[in-house]
C-alpha positions as CSV (number, residue, x, y, z in Angstrom):
1,M,130.2,138.0,-5.7
2,S,127.5,135.4,-5.6
3,A,124.4,135.7,-3.5
4,I,125.7,133.0,-1.1
5,T,129.0,134.9,-0.6
6,D,127.0,138.1,0.1
7,F,124.9,136.2,2.6
8,I,128.0,134.8,4.4
9,A,129.8,138.1,4.4
10,S,126.7,139.9,5.9
11,E,126.4,137.3,8.6
12,V,130.1,137.5,9.5
13,K,130.0,141.3,9.6
14,G,126.6,141.6,11.2
15,N,127.2,139.3,14.2
16,D,130.0,139.5,16.8
17,V,130.4,135.7,16.9
18,V,129.2,133.3,14.2
19,L,129.6,129.6,14.0
20,F,129.0,128.0,10.6
21,M,128.2,124.4,11.7
22,K,126.5,121.1,10.8
23,G,123.2,121.3,12.6
24,T,122.1,123.9,15.1
25,P,123.5,124.9,18.5
26,G,120.6,123.0,20.1
27,F,121.1,119.9,17.9
28,P,124.6,119.7,16.4
29,Q,124.7,117.0,13.7
30,C,128.4,116.3,13.8
31,G,130.9,115.7,16.6
32,F,133.2,118.6,15.6
33,S,130.3,121.1,15.5
34,G,129.1,119.7,18.8
35,Q,132.5,120.2,20.5
36,V,132.7,123.8,19.4
37,V,129.1,124.4,20.6
38,Q,130.0,122.9,24.0
39,I,133.1,125.2,24.3
40,L,131.2,128.3,23.3
41,D,128.4,127.5,25.7
42,Y,131.0,126.8,28.4
43,V,132.7,130.1,28.1
44,G,129.3,131.7,28.0
45,V,129.6,133.7,24.8
46,D,126.5,134.7,22.7
47,Y,126.9,133.5,19.2
48,K,124.8,132.8,16.1
49,G,124.8,129.2,14.7
50,I,124.3,128.8,11.0
51,N,123.4,125.4,9.8
52,V,125.3,124.6,6.6
53,L,123.3,121.4,6.0
54,T,120.3,123.5,4.9
55,S,122.0,124.2,1.5
56,D,124.8,122.6,-0.5
57,E,125.5,126.0,-1.9
58,L,126.1,127.4,1.6
59,R,128.2,124.4,2.7
60,Q,130.5,124.9,-0.4
61,G,130.3,128.7,-0.2
62,I,131.7,128.9,3.4
63,K,134.7,126.7,2.5
64,E,135.5,129.0,-0.4
65,F,134.8,132.2,1.7
66,S,137.3,131.2,4.3
67,Q,139.7,129.2,2.2
68,W,139.2,126.5,4.9
69,P,138.2,123.0,3.9
70,T,136.3,121.9,7.0
71,I,133.2,122.8,9.0
72,P,132.6,124.0,11.7
73,Q,134.1,127.5,11.2
74,L,134.1,130.2,13.8
75,Y,134.2,133.9,13.1
76,V,134.7,136.6,15.7
77,K,134.2,140.3,14.8
78,G,134.4,139.5,11.1
79,E,137.6,137.5,11.5
80,F,138.0,133.8,10.7
81,V,139.3,132.1,13.9
82,G,139.4,128.5,12.9
83,G,137.7,125.1,13.0
84,C,137.2,122.5,15.8
85,D,140.9,121.7,16.5
86,I,142.0,125.3,16.7
87,I,139.1,126.3,18.9
88,R,139.7,123.3,21.2
89,E,143.4,124.1,21.4
90,M,142.7,127.7,22.1
91,F,140.2,126.8,24.8
92,Q,142.4,124.3,26.5
93,A,145.3,126.8,26.6
94,G,143.0,129.4,28.0
95,E,143.5,131.6,24.9
96,L,140.0,131.5,23.6
97,Q,138.6,133.5,26.5
98,T,141.5,136.0,26.3
99,F,141.0,136.3,22.5
100,L,137.2,137.0,22.9
101,D,138.0,139.5,25.7
102,E,140.5,141.3,23.5
103,K,138.0,141.4,20.7
104,G,135.5,143.1,23.0
105,V,133.1,140.1,23.1
106,S,131.6,139.6,26.5
107,V,131.8,136.1,28.0
108,K,129.6,135.1,31.0
109,G,131.5,132.0,32.0
110,A,134.4,131.8,34.4
111,A,137.8,132.0,32.7
């Protein structure tokens, strides 16, 4: 395993909810990352945003790690959940809150 894979794996395992995104939660730098941030903020879940724009190696590494071609990527309790479309669909169907709840992740927002 490369150093970048080790870094990604430790972030995914060490945080309940991790969003690999373009930019930061306070300043998303792409629309898709921004949408996922808005959804996570709306449901009121604590998460760690990791900016893949800080390193080409990280940006490429996360795609290889998840076998998923696009960013953002959301991980919950070590499990890859999906990108923007999947998160948005889960949220609109009311499944995201249920999923987080089932994983034991506390959400502050109203379901």
